[in-house]
ZATOR-596078 format. One record per residue: residue number from 1; chain; x, y, z of N, C-alpha, C in turn. Coordinates in steps of 0.05 Angstrom, whole numbers. Atoms other than C-alpha are relative to their C-alpha. Example, Ala and Ser with C-alpha at 12.3 -4.5 7.8 and 13.67 -1.06 7.14 Angstrom:
ZATOR-596078
  nr kette    n.X    n.Y    n.Z   ca.X   ca.Y   ca.Z    c.X    c.Y    c.Z
   1     A     18    -24      0    246    -90    156     18     24      0
   2     A    -16    -24     -1    273    -21    143    -15     22     14
END
This chain:
ZATOR-596078
  nr kette    n.X    n.Y    n.Z   ca.X   ca.Y   ca.Z    c.X    c.Y    c.Z
   1     A     17    -24      0      0      0      0     18     25      0
   2     A    -15    -25      2     26     69    -17     -1     16     24
   3     A     -1    -18    -24     50    114     39    -12     26     -8
   4     A     15    -24      6      3    174     41      8     23     16
   5     A     -7    -23    -17     38    219     91     16     20    -16
   6     A    -15    -21     14     63    286     65     28      0     11
   7     A    -27     -2     -8    138    288     66     12    -26      9
   8     A    -10     26     -9    145    215     83     19    -12    -20
   9     A    -18     13     17    199    171     55    -15    -20    -17
  10     A     16     17     17    164    140     -4     12    -28     -4
  11     A    -13     26      4    215     83     -7     -4    -18     24
  12     A      4     15    -25    195     61     64    -28    -12     -1
  13     A     26     13      1    140     10     56     -8    -10     28
  14     A      9      7    -27    102      5    122    -27    -14     -1
  15     A     27     13      3     42    -34     95     -3    -22     20
  16     A      4     21    -19     12    -79    148     -1    -28    -14
  17     A      1     25     14      5   -132     93     28    -13      0
  18     A    -27     11      0     81   -140     98     11     -4     28
  19     A    -11      1    -28     86   -138    174    -24     -9     19
  20     A     23      8    -16     23   -172    199      8    -13     26
  21     A     -8     14    -25     59   -216    249     11     20     21
  22     A    -10    -20    -18     94   -155    279    -24     17     12
  23     A     24    -14     -9     27   -117    283    -14    -16     22
  24     A     13     16    -20     -4   -175    320     16     -2     25
  25     A    -17      3    -24     55   -184    367     -1     25     17
  26     A     -3    -25    -14     60   -110    385    -27      7     14
  27     A     25     -8    -11    -15    -99    395     -8    -18     24
  28     A      7     19    -21    -26   -161    437     17      4     25
  29     A    -18     -6    -23     34   -145    481    -10     24     15
  30     A     12    -24    -12      5    -76    493    -25     -5     15
  31     A     27      5    -13    -64   -103    509      4    -16     26
  32     A     -4     15    -26    -36   -152    561      7     18     23
  33     A     -9    -19    -21     -8    -92    598    -21     22      5
  34     A     16    -24     -2    -59    -38    583    -30     -3     -7
  35     A     27      5      7   -125    -71    565    -19      8     23
  36     A     19     -9    -20   -187    -43    601    -12    -25     15
  37     A     14     21    -15   -217    -85    656    -30      6      1
  38     A     28     -3      2   -291    -92    642    -14    -25      9
  39     A     13     23    -13   -342   -136    676     -7    -23    -19
  40     A      6     22     18   -360   -174    613     25    -14    -10
  41     A    -26     13      6   -286   -190    604      9    -16     23
  42     A     -9     13    -24   -274   -211    675    -11    -29      3
  43     A     12     27      0   -322   -270    670    -14     -3    -27
  44     A     10      3     27   -334   -291    598    -21    -21     -1
  45     A     23     17      3   -401   -321    583    -16     10    -25
  46     A     13    -10     24   -439   -318    516    -24     19      5
  47     A     22    -18     -7   -500   -288    549      9     27      9
  48     A    -10    -27     -9   -461   -234    585     12     15    -23
  49     A    -11    -14     24   -425   -218    520    -23     11    -16
  50     A     24    -10     16   -492   -212    484    -12     25     13
  51     A     11    -23    -13   -519   -164    536     18     24     -3
  52     A    -19    -22      2   -456   -122    535      0     11    -28
  53     A     -1     -9     27   -455   -119    460    -24     18     -8
  54     A     24    -16      6   -527    -94    454      2     26     15
  55     A      0    -24    -15   -516    -44    509     22     20    -10
  56     A    -22    -16      8   -450    -18    480     -5     14    -28
  57     A      5    -13     26   -481     -1    412     -9     29      4
  58     A      6    -29     -1   -481     76    408      1     10     30
  59     A     -1    -10    -27   -467     82    483     28     -5     11
  60     A    -27      1    -11   -402     96    520      3    -20     21
  61     A     -5     21    -19   -370     43    562     -6      9     29
  62     A      4    -10    -28   -373     86    626    -29      0      8
  63     A     28      1     -6   -448     91    621    -11    -29      1
  64     A      9     27      2   -456     18    605      6    -17     25
  65     A     -8     17    -21   -418    -13    663    -20     -3     23
  66     A     19      4    -21   -467      2    719    -27    -12     -9
  67     A     26     10     10   -529    -13    676      4    -30     -7
  68     A     -6     29      5   -496    -79    655     -2    -17     25
  69     A      0     15    -25   -486   -100    726    -28     -1     12
  70     A     27      1    -10   -557    -81    746    -18    -19    -17
  71     A     16     17     17   -587   -117    686      7    -30      6
  72     A     -7     28     -5   -547   -181    701     -9     -8     28
  73     A     10      7    -26   -569   -177    775    -29     -8     -2
  74     A     28      7      3   -641   -179    753     -5    -23    -20
  75     A      3     22     19   -632   -226    693     27    -14     -3
  76     A    -27     13     -1   -571   -270    710      5    -19    -22
  77     A     -3     19     22   -585   -319    654    -18      7    -23
  78     A     16     -6     24   -613   -318    584    -29    -11      5
  79     A     27     10     -5   -671   -361    609    -16     19     17
  80     A     14    -18    -17   -688   -310    662    -11     23    -16
  81     A      9    -22     17   -691   -255    610    -23     -8    -19
  82     A     19     10     20   -730   -297    560    -28     -4     13
  83     A     25      6    -13   -783   -314    611    -14     24     13
  84     A     11    -25    -12   -794   -243    637    -15     15    -21
  85     A     14    -18     18   -842   -193    607     19     20    -12
  86     A    -18    -18     13   -809   -147    557     -1     27     15
  87     A      2    -26    -15   -833    -87    600     21      1     21
  88     A    -20     -2    -20   -784   -107    654     27      6    -11
  89     A    -25     -6     14   -726   -105    605      1     29     -7
  90     A      1    -29      7   -749    -36    582      4     18     24
  91     A     -4    -15    -24   -753    -11    653     29      2      9
  92     A    -28      0     -9   -682    -33    669     19     15    -20
  93     A    -16    -12     21   -657     -1    604      2     31      5
  94     A      1    -29     -5   -671     70    632     29     11      4
  95     A    -26    -13     -2   -611    115    624     20     -7    -22
  96     A    -17      8     22   -580     79    565     -8     11    -27
  97     A      9    -10     26   -623    109    510     -3    -22    -20
  98     A      5     20     22   -642     76    444    -14    -24     11
  99     A     15     20    -15   -696     37    481     -8    -25    -18
 100     A      5     23     17   -710     -8    421     20    -23      5
 101     A    -19     21     -5   -647    -45    439     -9    -19     22
 102     A     10     17    -21   -681    -71    502    -20    -21    -12
 103     A     20     18     13   -738   -100    460     15    -21    -18
 104     A    -15     17     17   -688   -129    411     14    -21     16
 105     A    -14     18    -17   -647   -161    466    -19    -21     11
 106     A     20     19    -10   -710   -192    496     -9    -19    -21
 107     A      9     18     22   -733   -219    429     23    -20     -7
 108     A    -23     18      5   -663   -248    418      1    -22     20
 109     A      0     21    -20   -665   -284    484    -22    -20     -4
 110     A     22     18      4   -732   -313    470      5    -19    -25
 111     A     -5     16     23   -710   -336    400     21    -21      6
 112     A    -21     20     -7   -647   -370    428    -13    -22     19
 113     A     13     19    -17   -690   -403    482    -17    -20    -16
 114     A     18     17     16   -739   -429    430     14    -17    -21
 115     A    -12     13     23   -693   -447    373     25    -17      7
 116     A    -26     12     -6   -627   -467    408      1    -10     29
 117     A      2     10    -27   -650   -493    476     17     17     19
 118     A    -12    -19    -19   -623   -431    510     30      4     -4
 119     A    -29     -2      6   -552   -437    481      5     18    -24
 120     A     -6    -19     22   -527   -378    439     17    -16    -21
 121     A    -15     15     20   -504   -409    373     26     13     -7
 122     A    -28     -9      5   -432   -403    348      5      7    -29
 123     A     -6     -5     28   -435   -403    272    -11     27     -9
 124     A     10    -25     11   -444   -339    232    -28     -3    -11
 125     A     25      5     13   -502   -370    194    -23     -1     21
 126     A     20      2    -20   -541   -388    257     -4     27     15
 127     A      3    -25    -14   -527   -321    290    -15     21    -17
 128     A     13    -19     18   -549   -281    229    -30     -7     -3
 129     A     28      9      2   -615   -321    229    -16      9     24
 130     A     15    -10    -23   -633   -292    297    -10     27     -4
 131     A     11    -26      4   -677   -231    301     18     22     10
 132     A    -15    -24     -8   -639   -165    302     31     -4      0
 133     A    -29      4      0   -570   -196    293     11      5    -28
 134     A    -13     -7     25   -528   -165    237     29    -10      1
 135     A    -27     10      3   -458   -178    214     18      9     23
 136     A    -17     -8    -23   -426   -136    269     -4    -16     25
 137     A      7     15    -25   -463   -170    327      9    -29     -3
 138     A     -8     28      3   -450   -239    297     31     -2      3
 139     A    -28      2     -1   -376   -225    290     10      6     30
 140     A     -7     -6    -28   -373   -195    361     -5    -24     18
 141     A      5     24    -16   -406   -257    391     20    -22     -6
 142     A    -20     22      7   -359   -304    353     27      6     14
 143     A    -26     -8    -11   -298   -265    376      1      0     31
 144     A     -2     -4    -29   -315   -246    447    -12    -24     16
 145     A     13     23    -15   -360   -304    469     14    -27     -5
 146     A    -11     26      7   -326   -361    433     30      0     -7
 147     A    -29     -2      7   -255   -335    418      5    -10    -28
 148     A     -4      8     26   -266   -352    345     15     22    -16
 149     A    -15    -18     17   -225   -320    289    -19     18    -16
 150     A     18    -20     13   -270   -261    271      8     28     10
 151     A     -8    -27     -7   -264   -186    274    -24     19     -2
 152     A     21    -21      1   -323   -142    293     12     27     -5
 153     A    -10    -26      8   -312    -74    261    -18     22      8
 154     A     16    -22     -8   -340    -16    299     15     26     -7
 155     A    -12    -26      8   -323     58    293     31      1      7
 156     A    -28     -2     -9   -258     51    334     18    -19    -17
 157     A    -16     19     16   -233    -11    296      3     10    -28
 158     A     -1    -12     27   -250     21    229     21     22     -1
 159     A    -19    -22      0   -209     82    248     28    -11      2
 160     A    -28     11     -2   -148     41    270      8    -13    -25
 161     A     -8     14     24   -149     -3    209      5     20    -23
 162     A     -3    -19     22   -158     56    162     27     15      3
 163     A    -24    -15     -4   -101     95    193     25    -16     -4
 164     A    -22     18      4    -54     36    193      5     -4    -30
 165     A     -3      8     27    -67     19    121      0     23    -20
 166     A      4    -21     20    -86     84     87      6     28     10
 167     A     -5    -26    -10    -64    141    132    -24     17      6
 168     A     22    -19     -5   -108    202    136    -16      6    -25
 169     A     13     -5     26   -137    197     66    -29      6      2
 170     A     28     -6      1   -204    230     55     -5     10    -29
 171     A     16     22    -10   -245    206     22     17    -26      0
 172     A    -16     25     -1   -220    135     38      2    -13    -28
 173     A     -4     15     25   -192     94    -19    -15    -27      1
 174     A     11     28     -3   -227     32      8    -29      1     10
 175     A     28      1     -9   -300     15     17     -2    -15     26
 176     A      4     12    -26   -330    -11     82      5    -30     -1
 177     A     -3     30      1   -331    -84     60     29     -8     -2
 178     A    -29      6      3   -258    -83     39     14      6     26
 179     A    -12     -7    -26   -239    -49    105     -6    -22     20
 180     A      7     21    -19   -276   -103    143     16    -25     -7
 181     A    -16     23      7   -239   -157    104     28      3      9
 182     A    -27     -5     -9   -174   -124    120      3     -4     30
 183     A      0      4    -29   -192   -123    194      1    -29      7
 184     A      0     29     -5   -205   -199    191     29    -10     -6
 185     A    -26      9      7   -138   -208    156     21      6     21
 186     A    -19     -8    -21   -101   -171    211     -3    -16     25
 187     A      6     14    -25   -134   -211    266     19    -24      5
 188     A    -19     22     -7    -88   -259    304    -15    -26      3
 189     A     13     26     -2   -109   -332    294      1    -11     28
 190     A      1     11    -26   -132   -365    357     -2     21     23
 191     A      1    -21    -21   -136   -297    394    -23     19     -6
 192     A     23    -18      7   -204   -272    372     -9     18     22
 193     A     10    -17    -22   -224   -247    440     20     22      7
 194     A    -21    -20     -8   -158   -213    459      5     19    -22
 195     A     -7    -18     23   -146   -186    389    -22     22     -3
 196     A     21    -19      4   -214   -153    381     -2     19     23
 197     A      0    -17    -23   -212   -127    452     22     21     -2
 198     A    -23    -18      3   -143    -97    438     -5     21    -21
 199     A      5    -20     22   -165    -63    373    -20     21     11
 200     A     19    -19     -9   -225    -32    407     11     18     22
 201     A    -12    -16    -21   -185     -9    468     20     20    -13
 202     A    -19    -19     13   -132     21    423    -14     24    -13
 203     A     16    -21     13   -184     60    384    -14     18     20
 204     A     15    -15    -21   -220     82    448     19     18     17
 205     A    -18    -14    -19   -158    105    487     24     12    -12
 206     A    -25    -10     12    -99    116    440     -5     12    -27
 207     A      4    -10     28   -119    122    367    -28     13     -2
 208     A     26    -13     -1   -177    169    382     -5     17    -25
 209     A      8    -15     24   -214    210    330     14     28     -1
 210     A     -9    -27      0   -192    279    352     27      5     12
 211     A    -26     -4    -13   -130    270    395     15    -25      3
 212     A    -16     25     -2    -90    208    377     26      3     14
 213     A    -26     -1    -16    -31    192    423     20    -17    -15
 214     A    -18     15     16     17    169    370     26     -7     14
 215     A    -25      5    -13     77    174    415      1    -24     17
 216     A      1     24    -17     53    118    459    -16    -23    -13
 217     A     15     21     15     17     77    406     17    -24     -6
 218     A    -17     24      6     42      5    401      3     -6    -30
 219     A     -1      6     29     28      6    326     13     23    -16
 220     A    -12    -24     14     65     71    310     18     -8    -22
 221     A    -19      8     20    119     34    272    -13    -12    -24
 222     A     13     14     22     68      0    227    -21     18    -13
 223     A     23    -16      8     20     58    215      7     22    -20
 224     A     -6    -19     21     18    100    152     -9     28      9
 225     A      9    -26     -9    -15    157    190     19     12     21
 226     A    -15    -10    -21     34    163    247     28     10     -8
 227     A     13    -15    -21     58    209    274    -21     20    -13
 228     A     20    -16     11     -7    246    262      4     29      7
 229     A     -2    -29     -5     -1    321    254    -27     11      6
 230     A     27    -11     -6    -59    356    289    -12     17    -22
 231     A     10    -16     21    -64    405    232    -10    -17    -24
 232     A      9     18     20    -69    348    182    -25    -13      6
 233     A     25     13     -9   -122    315    223    -23     19     -2
 234     A     22    -19      2   -163    378    226     -8      5    -30
 235     A      6     -4     28   -156    388    151    -15    -23    -12
 236     A     14     23     10   -178    317    138    -29      1      9
 237     A     28     -2    -11   -239    329    182    -15     21    -16
 238     A     13    -21     16   -255    393    144     -8    -10    -28
 239     A      6     11     27   -251    357     77    -23    -20      2
 240     A     23     19     -3   -297    302    103    -26     16      5
 241     A     25    -15     -5   -347    354    128     -9     13    -25
 242     A      8    -13     25   -345    391     61    -13    -21    -19
 243     A     10     21     18   -357    325     25    -28     -8      7
 244     A     27      7     -9   -419    312     68    -20     22     -6
 245     A     18    -23      5   -447    381     53    -11     10     25
 246     A     12    -11    -24   -485    425    100    -21    -18     13
 247     A     19     18    -13   -523    388    153    -17     18     19
 248     A     18    -15    -18   -584    419    186     -2    -17     25
 249     A     -1     12    -25   -581    403    259    -23     11     19
 250     A     19     -8    -19   -639    404    308     11     -3     28
 251     A     -7      4    -28   -632    413    382    -12    -28      8
 252     A     10     27     -8   -639    345    416    -28      0     10
 253     A     27     -3    -10   -701    370    451    -21      3    -21
 254     A     19     -3     22   -733    381    384     -3    -25    -17
 255     A      1     24     16   -722    311    358    -21    -20      8
 256     A     19     22     -6   -769    252    353     11    -18     21
 257     A    -12     18    -19   -720    211    392     -4     10     29
 258     A      4    -12    -27   -725    259    451    -29     -4      9
 259     A     28      2     -7   -801    259    449     -8    -30      7
 260     A      5     28     -5   -804    183    445     12     -8     27
 261     A    -13      6    -26   -755    178    504    -17     10     23
 262     A     16    -11    -21   -799    224    545    -24    -18      6
 263     A     24     17     -3   -860    180    533      8    -26     14
 264     A     -7     25    -12   -823    116    550      8      3     29
 265     A     -6     -5    -28   -794    146    613    -24      4     17
 266     A     25     -4    -15   -863    168    634    -14    -27      5
 267     A     12     27     -4   -890     97    623     15    -17     20
 268     A    -16     15    -19   -832     68    662     -6      8     29
 269     A      5     -9    -28   -849    111    722    -27     -8     12
 270     A     27      9     -9   -920     84    725      2    -27     15
 271     A      0     26    -12   -936     25    770     -2    -22    -21
 272     A      2     22     19   -930    -43    737    -29     -5    -10
 273     A     27      5     10   -989    -54    690    -17     26     -4
 274     A     15    -25      3  -1012     19    694      5     13    -27
 275     A     -1    -13     26  -1025     62    634     -4     30      1
 276     A      5    -29      2  -1028    135    612    -19      4    -23
 277     A     18     -7     22  -1081    168    570     16     15    -21
 278     A    -13    -16     22  -1063    199    503      0     29      8
 279     A      1    -28     -9  -1085    266    533     22      7     19
 280     A    -22     -4    -18  -1035    258    588     27      3    -14
 281     A    -25     -1     16   -980    245    538      2     26    -16
 282     A      0    -25     14  -1000    306    499      8     24     20
 283     A     -8    -20    -20   -994    348    563     30     -2      7
 284     A    -28      6     -6   -927    316    578     19     13    -20
 285     A    -18    -11     21   -897    338    512     -9     29     -9
 286     A      9    -26      9   -937    402    503     -9     -1    -28
 287     A      9      3     28   -968    377    438    -30     -6      1
 288     A     29      5      2  -1039    372    413     -4    -29    -12
 289     A      4     26     12  -1026    305    378     26    -17      4
 290     A    -22     18     -3   -979    247    396     -4    -26    -13
 291     A      8     26     12  -1011    194    353     23    -13    -15
 292     A    -23     10     16   -951    187    306     21    -12     18
 293     A    -19     11    -19   -904    178    365     -9    -25     13
 294     A     11     24    -13   -948    128    400     -1    -24    -20
 295     A      1     21     20   -958     89    335     28    -11     -4
 296     A    -28      9      4   -882     87    325      9    -17     23
 297     A     -8     16    -23   -870     62    396    -13    -27      0
 298     A     14     25      0   -923      9    387     13    -18    -21
 299     A    -13     16     21   -891    -15    322     27    -11      9
 300     A    -27      8     -9   -823    -18    356     -1    -18     25
 301     A      3     17    -23   -851    -60    413      5     13     26
 302     A     -5    -15    -24   -841     -5    464    -26     10     15
 303     A     25     -9    -12   -914      9    479    -23    -18     -9
 304     A     25     13      6   -981    -25    480    -23     20      3
 305     A     22    -19      0  -1045     14    464    -26    -15      2
 306     A     26     12     -4  -1114     -6    490    -19     20      8
 307     A     22    -18     -6  -1176     36    488     10     29      5
 308     A     -9    -27     -2  -1138    100    479     20      5     23
 309     A    -19     -2    -21  -1090     86    536     26    -15     -8
 310     A    -26     10      9  -1016     71    530     16    -10     25
 311     A    -17     11    -21   -971     27    573     24    -14    -12
 312     A    -21     16      9   -907    -12    569    -11    -26    -10
 313     A     11     25     11   -916    -76    530      1    -24     20
END
């Protein structure tokens, strides 16, 4: 791969394709000393991994840890979650946002209980056949739960792989599918769990989006972007923003997501089985009509509507 850094020695080929064994060695050595201690890593169990992966989607680790522990205290096994009403899972999800994830996790637990006798399957094909499981979640379960040779590619991993292989190029020379294949190629055989954890930790703590710490990065010697010049990083971000064009931004309080969250939080606060009238929800949001919001929550499995009253499902 061509070195893309300005002023770099073009005769120095630092492509990871020529130094994969060294990349693996250096990153795993760093992880053994600097990897984050997280509850779903301390005691590995497929169900615990599943819960953590659904919670971690679009949510920071610091917010997830206490909610993960509370959720596992209430639902210590997949069978316990599958046999509980979905409303209980939604109640415990408070504070994490993106409440549909609670419904999806509950549906997943029930599907595993019904189709696989309560045992989370291991193959990609079986995982993808479960409701709500996409390629990322399937790869994450294979790597973290079963230590299989797979590579879940989230935002952090994508950033690390792109910088190693292509520097700070914008727009990227590689599409998402090719980048995912490269991530799998880099993965250390037999080290699925440690390797993917290391890649995610590196992206979250060292190879960050805005302030990468190249001087202490274990992959600096293999990376086409290192050492990253802050000015170059800012210019790359500006180019990316220009390519996306002007983005109209609403205040969060003006978004549908905020209004939906207010309704779900209100329903959570009610006694078990209690409901709210549509008029009460209108007053809550200061609107004359909440029918579209309620319909959407019902479609997503977050609300049940009976006789003009709304409750958790």
